[in-house]
N, C-alpha and C positions, 0 to 999 in steps of 0.2 A: 423221687420225691416224697418225703413223707410228713405229715401234720403233726407239729408238736404245739401243745399249749403254751408250753413255756417260751419259745422263741419265734420270732416271726419269719416267715418263708423265706428259704433262700434261693437264689436263681433267678430266673426269667419266667414269664408267661409261657416262653416255647419249651423250656425244661419242664414245666408241670404239664402241659398238655401232652407233651410226648409221654410221660409218666402215665397220665391218666388212661392213655390210648393203649398202653400195653395190656391192659385187661379186655374185657367184654362188657364192662358195665353201661348202663345209660346214662347219659348225660341230661338230657333234655326231653320232655314230653310234651305234646301239645293237645290240650285236653277238648279242644274245640273242633279239631278233627280227627283224634285219638292217634295222630302219628307218633314217632318218637326218634331220637337222634343218639347214638352211641358216642364215647369219646373218640373212639377208633374213627367213627364216620367223621365226626367234626374235624379230627386232625386231618385226615385225607383231603377234605373239601378244602379246608384253610391252607394247606399246603399249595395246592392249585390256584388258590387266589394269589398266595403269595409269589408264586411263579409269574404269574400273570402281570402284578405290578412291576415285577423285577423286568420283565419281558418289555415294558412299555418305559423303562428307563427311569423308574422311580427310586430314589438314592434312600440310603439308610438313613432314618430319624427323619424323612420328609413327613408332612401331613397328609394324611388320606382321608378325606372327607366322608362319612359315613351317613346317610339321608333312608333311613328304615324305621318303620314301625315296629314292634315286638314281632319276633317270628324267626323260622329257621334260617332264613337267606340273611336277616340282619345280624344273627348270631355267626354265621358264618364269615360274614363281611367283617365283623369285629375281630374274630380271633385271626382270620386273614391276615389282616394290617398288623395285629400284635405280633404275630407269630414270626412274620416277615422281618421285623426291627423296625417297622414303620410308626408313624404316632398318630393313633388311630383317633379321629376328630369327630366327635360325635356332634351332629347337628339337631338343634332342638327343633322337632316340626312343630311345636305349638309356639314359637317364639313370635311369629309373625314375621312378614317378607323382609321387613327392614332388619330387623336382627340377624336374620339367616343370612341375608345378603352380605352383612358386616362380618359375620363369622367366616363366611366362604372367603371372603377378601383377606382378612386379617391373618388366618392360618397358613396362607400361601400355599393352599392344596392345588395341585396341578390335574388330580384325578379323583373321581369321587364313585361311590357304590350307591346307587340311587333305587329305591324300590319304584315300579311303576306307577304307583297309586299318587306318588308326589314328584312325577317326572316334570310336569308343568310348572311347579313350584321350584324345582331345582333349576330350569330352565330360565327362569324369570329371574331367580335370585343371583346366579351364575353369570347371566349375561353373555354367555358362550365363551366365558374364560377358563373354564374347567371342563375335562374330557369327563365323559360317563363309561365307566368300566362296568361290564355285567358278565362278560365270558371270561371262564376259567381257562388256564393254560395247562398244557401237559408239561412236565419238568424238562427243562433246556437242558439239565446237566450242569449248571452252573452252581457253585456253592452258594448257601444263604450267607446274608449279611451277618456279621459275627455280632453278638448280643450281649450285654453287661446289664447287671440289675439296675445301674444308676442311668441308664439310656432312657431316654422319654419313651413313653409308651402310650399314654392316653392325654387328648386336650379335651375339655369341657367346659363351655362358656357358662358363665354366670347368669342369673336373669336379669342383671342390667337395670334393675329398679329404680337406682340413683345415677344413672348415667349410662356409658356405653359399656356392654358386657366385657367382663374380664377373662381371658383365656386362663384356666386353669390346669397347669401342667403336673401330670404324675408320672413317674418312673415305673419299671416295672417292678421295682421292691416296693415303692409305696401302695401301688395298685393292689400288688397281691397282700400287702399288709392290711389293705381296707379290708378284704375278704377275710383275712384271719381276724380280725379284731370282732367280726360278726360271728364267727364259729366259735370262738372261744368262751364269749359272753352268753353264748345260747347252747353251747356243749353240742354242737352241731357233730355227726358223725356220717359214716358212709351209708348208713341206714335212713337218713333223713331225705326227704323230698319238701322242697320249699314249693310255696305258689306265688307265681310273680304276676302282678296285674299292674305293676308301676313301669312306666316306659324304660327302656335301655338308656334313652339319651338323658336321663336324669340318674345322678350318683346312686342314689338308692337303688333303682333298680338294677344299676350296672354292678355295681361292687355288693351292697349288701345281699342282693339275690344270687347274680352270676357268678360273681368273683367267690363267695362263700362256698359255694358247690365245687369249684375248681380247686380250693384249698383243702375242703374237709373231705372231698370224694363223694360227696352225696349227688343228689340229682335236683333238676328244678322243673317244675310244671310252668309252662309259659302261655299267658292269655295276650291277644292281641290288645285288650284294654279291660278296665275295670266295668263289670257289668253286675249292678246288684241284684238282678233277677237270676244271673247266671253263677254267682260267686260261689254258693255253697255248692250247687250241682259240678261246677268244675273240680272244688274241692276235693268231692267225692271221687268223681271220676278218675283224677291225679293221684288220689291216695296219700293227698299232702299231709305232712305232720305239721307244717307250720307255715304262717303266711307273713309278709311285710306289707303293711300298708300305711297310711296318712290319716290324721284325725276325719278329715271331711269323709273319708271312704268309712271308716267305724261309725260315723253319724248316720250316713245313708244306709249302711246295712241294719242300723238300729231301727231306722223309720221305715225300711222295707217290710213285706209281709212273710217272705221267704227264712226259712229255718234250716240248719243243717240236720241230718238224719243222724240216729244214733250213733253209728259207725263212724262217721265222720267226727263228730264230738268227741268220741272217744280216742280216735287217732292223732287229732290234733293235740300236740304239747303246749302249744303257746300260738298266740298272734303277736305281732310286732308292731308297734307306732312310732313313727318319726317325721322329721321334716318342719313339724310344729308343735305347738304345746296342745297335750291332750287334755279336755276338760275334765277334771275329777267325777263330775256327775255323769259323764257321757261314758266313761269306762266303767264305772259302777254299775251302770244301767245296761251297758252290753254284756259283762262278765254275768250278770244275775240273769239275763234272757239266755243267753247261747251257751253258758257253762265253759266258756273257752276263755282261759286266763289272757289278759293283754299285759305284754313287757314294754313300757315306755322308755324310749331311747332318745339319744340327741346324735346328731351328724352333721358335715357340712361338705360341700363339694371339696373345699381345701383340703379335707382330712381323709379322702376317700371313704367318706360317709361316717360311720360309728366313732363317737368318742366316749361315749357313756350309755350305759345299760343298767336297767334294774335287774336284780337276780332273778333266776327261773324259779317259779314255784316249786316245791312248798315252802323255799326260801322266803323271808318277809319282805315284799316290794313296800315302798313309800309313795302311795298314791300323788299324784302332783310333781313328783321328782322325775327327771329322766334317768336317775342312777348314778351309778359310780364309774371310773373308769376301768376300761378292760383293754390291755395291750396299748395304752399310752398313759401320759399325765395330764393331768388337768388341776388347774389352779383358778383364783379369782386375783385380779390385780387391781390395785388402787389406782389413783390419777397419776402418781409418780411410778406406775409398772412395777410395784413392790407388792408381794403376796399379801392378801387380807387375811386375818384370822377368822376361824368360825363365825358365822352369824353376819358377818359384814359385807355389805353388797359392793362390787367391783364389777370389772369387765372380765367373761370367761376366757381363758386362755387355755393352748393345749401344746404339747410337743410329743413327738414320738414318731415311730416308724411309718405312719401312714400320713404324715403330713405332705403337702404338696411341695415339689421342688420350687416353683416360681409362678408368676403371673407372665405368659407369653407376650415378649417384647415391652414389658411393662416394670422396668426396673424400680421405678419409683412407687408404685401401688406395692409391689412386693416388699420393699424395705420398710413401707408405712404399716404394713400388716404383721411384721415382728417386731418384738420386745425382745430383744437378745434372742435366746434359742425358741422363745414361746410365740406362737402363732394367737393373735389377737383375732377374736371370733365376732367381736362387734356386739354380742349378747351380753345381757346384765344379770347376774346372778349372786348367789350367796351358797356357801357351803356348810352343812350343819356339823355336829361333833362326830356323826358317824362317816363322814366323807361322802354324804348324798348331797348332790348339787340341785338347788331350785333356781329355775329360770325366773327372772321376774319382769324382762322385757328385752328391747332391741335399743340401744344408743340411739340410733337414727328414727326411732318410732315412739320414743317418748312423748306424751302429751303433755306440756307446759302451760299449765292453765294459771293465770295469777302468780305465776313464780313458782308453782308447786308442780313437782313432777307426779304424773298419774301414768301407769303402766296399762296399756291397752288390753292386756290380758286378764288383769282383775275384772274388767267390763264384759270380756267375751265371757268368762267362767258364770259371771251373775245371769247373763243371758242363758247360755246352755244349761241352766239349772231348771229352766222350764222345759218340759217333756215335748213341747209342739216347735222347739226352734232346732233347725237341722243344722244350718250354718250361722255363724255370727263372728263380726268383727268392729272394733270401735275404732274410731281415726279422729284426727283433729281436724278442725275448722279455724283458719285465721280469724282472729277477732281484736277489733281495736280497744276493747275495753280490759280483756284479760290476756291478750296475745294469742291464745289459743282457747277454743271450747271443745268440748266433746260432743261427739256424735257416734252412732254406731247404725250398722245395717244388718239385717237377718233375713234367713230364707226359712219359711215355716212348712210343716208337712201339709200337705193336700188337704184342703177341707178346714183347715183350721182358721178359728174366728177371732184370732186372738190379734190386738190392735199395737200399734206401736206406742201408744201412750200407757197400754197395761205393762208393756216391756219395761218402757222408762221408769214408771212407779216400782216394778220389782226391782230395778238396778239401784232406786233410791232407797228402798227398805233393807235392801244387802250392804250397799256402800256409802250411803249418805247421800245427801243432796249435790255436795261439791264435785263428788265424782261421778255421778249419774250422768248418763248423755241428756243433753239438751232435747235431741231428737233421736228415734229409732226409726229408720227408713226400711220398709218392708220390700225386698226385693225378688224377682225370680231365681235368679242366680247371682253368685257374687263372684268378681274376677279371681281367678286362680291360675297359678303357674301350672309348668309340666307335670310336678309331682302331685296336684291337688291342694297345694298350700294356697291358702286364702291371701291375695295380695292387697292388703289394706292400704298401701301407698296410692293404688288407683281408683279407691271408692271415692273420694273427695271429686276426682275427673269425672267418674261416671254420673255420680248423683248431681254435681253442680251446685 
């Protein structure tokens, strides 16, 4: 199997792992303990888990639940399920007991790979209905299940902030295409090594980081979790050439005291930001301090991550935009689901080889998510004359004050313009007079004497009195999902 910038990957994950295993190249390194895993070793261990699943009578296409943090065992479990023709079902360990129990029941898994650290969580959530498999099996001699590109490969549940989580189904074709869109946007080659601090049970960690290495033939340094104290040390130890993070991580690195050494700065081609909008002031401050360019991107679980990316330096990036399409098509639709002209706001939609097959066991939600061949993202935006997309908000997060639409992102960016602000999110509060009013929550750097009223006045100066929040709440931490994305819909419940 060969990587082509012009054409999406053909075949299945099994085909690609076989091809990578033919050489001696390193697949993954683990900077926290200094160990590594070659493609050949990964294939060998994955095959043994495939045999173990077959030995237990698990059928082709069945869900196999995976409850693992980042690490060697989790990678082997993932590729063992994918290689064997099973549906790798990544369970979000940060989702909470109820969501985990729902996912385990909804996916119909009969067996699971479970890390010892979450054994109690698995036992409580599965209620004894699902067997735990942790012992590999020697080959019994039976043939592997046949596998096609359109077979189910991955099942990943959405965050469920507006109801029950939906199970996003990706095929082998769309899963590989998710790694391909990243590889072509960032010109990844076999010489590149990514640094992954995002969890594999989130689409960014799995597709952007893991699958791009499979497709490009590069390698990946895997950390168990993000640590601002260790980030630059791990990047140096791994000899990483790029990393993929989220805006909250960029902000935390910016406010930490650690800096990359000269060799690490020189080696890093770029950092990549996704999962939510990156405030322009934060991006500019990060690049100025660390001398590492940040490429803003956009992706969804339903599109195996990336749909848009800014070009790599030295090409011109548009700060405040997640860029242009790579490997798929993106447009903006009006209320009648017709494409909007440049400069007109509408709903962002995408189509291409990386788009999901369906929501598992939910044909109504699947149908409602498509406008013909276009997948509706639920995000609002506009396209400029150069084809760069600018995200203006979420359809379900718009604040409607006195009949006027206010995008929370505008307020977020005003708050982030103050150097003491590490995290910020605006949200709506129901109001008898206006329908909704604007409030915001922020996390400040340690030792800051900034008040909520001062931040409110800053917003008023930048946005005017109507859009400025009535109150700015100072919190120790803002609620976040597994990728580090701030969950603004939970703020009202948290603050009361």
